[in-house]
C-alpha positions as CSV (number, residue, x, y, z in Angstrom):
1,M,81.3,136.6,101.1
2,I,78.5,136.6,98.6
3,A,75.9,133.9,99.2
4,P,76.1,131.1,96.6
5,A,72.5,131.6,95.7
6,S,73.0,135.3,95.1
7,L,76.1,134.7,93.1
8,A,74.3,132.1,90.9
9,L,71.5,134.6,90.3
10,F,74.1,137.2,89.4
11,V,75.8,134.9,86.9
12,L,72.4,134.1,85.2
13,A,71.7,137.8,84.9
14,C,75.2,138.4,83.4
15,I,74.5,135.6,80.8
16,A,71.2,137.1,79.9
17,L,72.9,140.5,79.4
18,A,75.7,138.9,77.3
19,V,73.3,137.3,74.8
20,T,71.3,140.6,74.4
21,P,72.4,142.5,71.3
22,G,73.5,146.1,71.8
23,P,75.9,148.6,70.2
24,N,79.0,146.6,71.4
25,V,77.7,143.3,70.0
26,A,76.7,145.1,66.8
27,L,80.3,146.3,66.3
28,I,81.8,142.9,67.1
29,V,79.4,141.0,64.8
30,G,79.7,143.6,62.0
31,T,83.5,143.5,62.2
32,S,83.6,139.7,62.2
33,L,81.3,139.5,59.2
34,N,83.5,141.9,57.3
35,Y,87.0,140.9,58.3
36,G,86.8,137.6,60.1
37,R,87.2,136.0,63.5
38,R,90.6,137.6,64.4
39,S,89.4,141.2,63.9
40,G,86.2,140.4,65.7
41,I,87.9,139.0,68.7
42,L,90.4,141.9,68.8
43,T,87.4,144.2,68.7
44,A,85.7,142.2,71.5
45,L,88.9,142.6,73.6
46,G,88.8,146.4,73.1
47,V,85.1,146.4,74.1
48,N,85.8,144.4,77.2
49,V,88.8,146.5,78.3
50,G,86.5,149.5,78.2
51,L,83.9,147.5,80.1
52,L,86.5,146.5,82.8
53,V,87.4,150.2,83.2
54,Q,83.8,151.1,83.7
55,L,83.3,148.2,86.2
56,A,86.5,149.3,88.0
57,M,85.0,152.8,88.3
58,V,81.9,151.4,89.8
59,A,83.6,148.9,92.1
60,G,86.1,151.6,93.2
61,G,83.3,153.9,94.2
62,L,84.5,156.6,91.8
63,A,81.1,158.4,91.9
64,Y,82.5,161.6,90.5
65,L,83.5,159.9,87.2
66,V,80.1,158.2,86.9
67,D,78.5,161.6,87.5
68,A,80.7,163.1,84.8
69,F,79.5,160.5,82.3
70,S,76.0,161.2,83.4
71,R,76.2,164.9,82.8
72,H,77.6,164.4,79.3
73,F,75.3,161.4,78.5
74,D,73.8,162.7,75.3
75,L,77.0,164.1,73.9
76,V,78.9,160.8,74.4
77,R,76.1,158.6,72.9
78,Y,75.7,160.9,69.9
79,A,79.4,160.6,69.2
80,G,79.2,156.9,69.5
81,A,76.2,156.7,67.2
82,A,77.9,158.9,64.6
83,Y,81.0,156.6,64.7
84,L,79.0,153.4,64.2
85,A,76.9,155.1,61.4
86,W,80.1,156.1,59.7
87,L,81.4,152.6,59.8
88,A,78.1,151.3,58.5
89,I,78.0,153.7,55.5
90,T,81.6,152.9,54.7
91,Q,80.9,149.2,54.7
92,W,77.7,149.6,52.6
93,R,79.6,151.7,50.0
94,N,82.4,149.1,49.8
95,A,80.0,146.1,49.7
96,G,81.0,143.4,47.2
97,Q,84.6,144.6,46.7
98,G,85.8,141.3,48.0
99,Q,86.4,139.8,51.4
100,G,90.1,140.0,50.6
101,A,90.0,143.6,51.5
102,P,92.7,144.4,54.1
103,A,91.5,144.0,57.7
104,P,92.2,146.7,60.2
105,S,95.4,146.4,62.2
106,A,95.2,144.8,65.6
107,R,95.5,148.3,67.2
108,A,92.7,149.7,65.0
109,A,90.4,146.8,65.7
110,F,91.1,147.0,69.4
111,G,90.6,150.8,69.3
112,R,87.3,150.5,67.6
113,G,86.0,148.3,70.4
114,L,87.4,150.5,73.1
115,A,85.9,153.6,71.5
116,V,82.4,152.2,71.2
117,A,82.5,150.8,74.8
118,F,83.1,154.3,76.1
119,A,80.6,155.8,73.6
120,N,77.7,154.0,75.4
121,P,77.4,155.8,78.8
122,K,74.2,153.9,79.6
123,T,76.3,150.8,80.4
124,L,78.3,152.7,83.0
125,L,75.1,154.0,84.6
126,F,73.6,150.6,84.4
127,H,76.5,149.0,86.2
128,A,76.4,151.6,88.9
129,A,72.8,150.6,89.6
130,F,73.1,146.9,88.9
131,L,76.1,145.6,90.9
132,P,75.2,147.1,94.3
133,Q,72.0,145.1,94.3
134,F,74.0,141.9,94.9
135,V,76.2,143.3,97.6
136,T,75.3,142.1,101.1
137,D,78.1,143.7,103.1
138,T,77.1,147.4,102.9
139,A,79.7,148.4,105.5
140,N,82.6,147.2,103.3
141,P,81.2,146.7,99.8
142,L,84.5,147.0,97.8
143,P,85.6,143.3,98.0
144,Q,82.2,142.1,96.9
145,L,81.9,144.7,94.2
146,A,85.3,143.6,92.9
147,I,84.2,140.0,92.7
148,L,81.0,140.9,91.0
149,A,82.8,143.1,88.5
150,A,85.3,140.3,87.7
151,V,82.5,137.8,87.2
152,F,80.6,140.2,85.0
153,G,83.7,141.0,82.9
154,A,84.5,137.3,82.4
155,V,81.0,136.4,81.3
156,A,80.9,139.4,79.0
157,L,84.2,138.5,77.4
158,I,83.2,134.9,76.8
159,G,79.9,136.0,75.3
160,D,81.5,138.5,73.0
161,I,84.0,136.0,71.7
162,L,81.2,133.6,71.0
163,W,79.4,136.4,69.1
164,A,82.6,137.0,67.1
165,T,83.1,133.3,66.3
166,A,79.4,132.8,65.2
167,A,79.6,135.9,62.9
168,A,82.9,134.7,61.4
169,R,81.3,131.3,60.6
170,A,78.5,133.1,58.9
171,R,81.0,135.1,56.9
172,A,82.6,131.9,55.7
173,A,79.2,130.5,54.7
174,L,78.5,133.7,52.7
175,A,81.9,133.8,51.0
176,G,82.1,134.0,47.2
177,R,79.1,135.3,45.4
178,F,77.3,136.1,48.6
179,A,80.1,138.4,49.8
180,R,78.0,141.5,49.0
181,V,75.3,140.1,51.2
182,A,77.7,139.6,54.1
183,D,79.0,143.2,53.6
184,R,75.6,144.7,53.6
185,L,74.4,142.6,56.5
186,S,77.5,143.9,58.4
187,A,76.6,147.5,57.5
188,G,73.0,146.9,58.6
189,I,74.1,145.5,61.9
190,L,76.4,148.5,62.5
191,M,73.6,150.9,61.6
192,G,71.4,149.1,64.0
193,G,73.9,149.6,66.8
194,A,73.9,153.3,66.0
195,A,70.1,153.4,66.2
196,V,70.2,151.7,69.6
197,L,72.6,154.4,70.9
198,L,70.5,157.1,69.5
199,A,67.3,155.7,71.1
200,A,69.0,155.1,74.4
201,G,67.8,157.2,77.3
202,R,68.7,157.5,80.9
203,R,65.9,155.2,82.0
């Protein structure tokens, strides 16, 4: 079993990571500002399903998959940055056309989140280095890695839903004549996420 003190430290580290903006948060916040809480939460669910797959790869010891992501690190992140930039440009061009614009379908919102989660290979490499630091049973690490992955996933999901909710409330506050401001703020956040991906390195 993981020592309570180590688990508490791990949870605190997870919370710190959850409140730190990155490409995933940029997509969730940008989507919530543009389309509202439902679309933001669906996007967050997509992001976190992708995250859980990555965590399962690490917990399951699938080193060859981690290595595959590592070898194609730049290609994957460039594709992710291009996707976020395309969303940002589209949002900027459509700014002020009204918040009554049709929201993406549930599948599309979920798919956006899933795509961006996998477009940031640095998170997978980070998890592969981060989780084992809290494992005490090196002879049989899988059970502890599974627990850590589940805790990380739960904290990340809660954090992303809170981001989506906060952004949706900001959207409501900026409704009406400030709709263009909300749209362009959404576009700026998405472009910021693209910039983070472009600036990401292996270290």
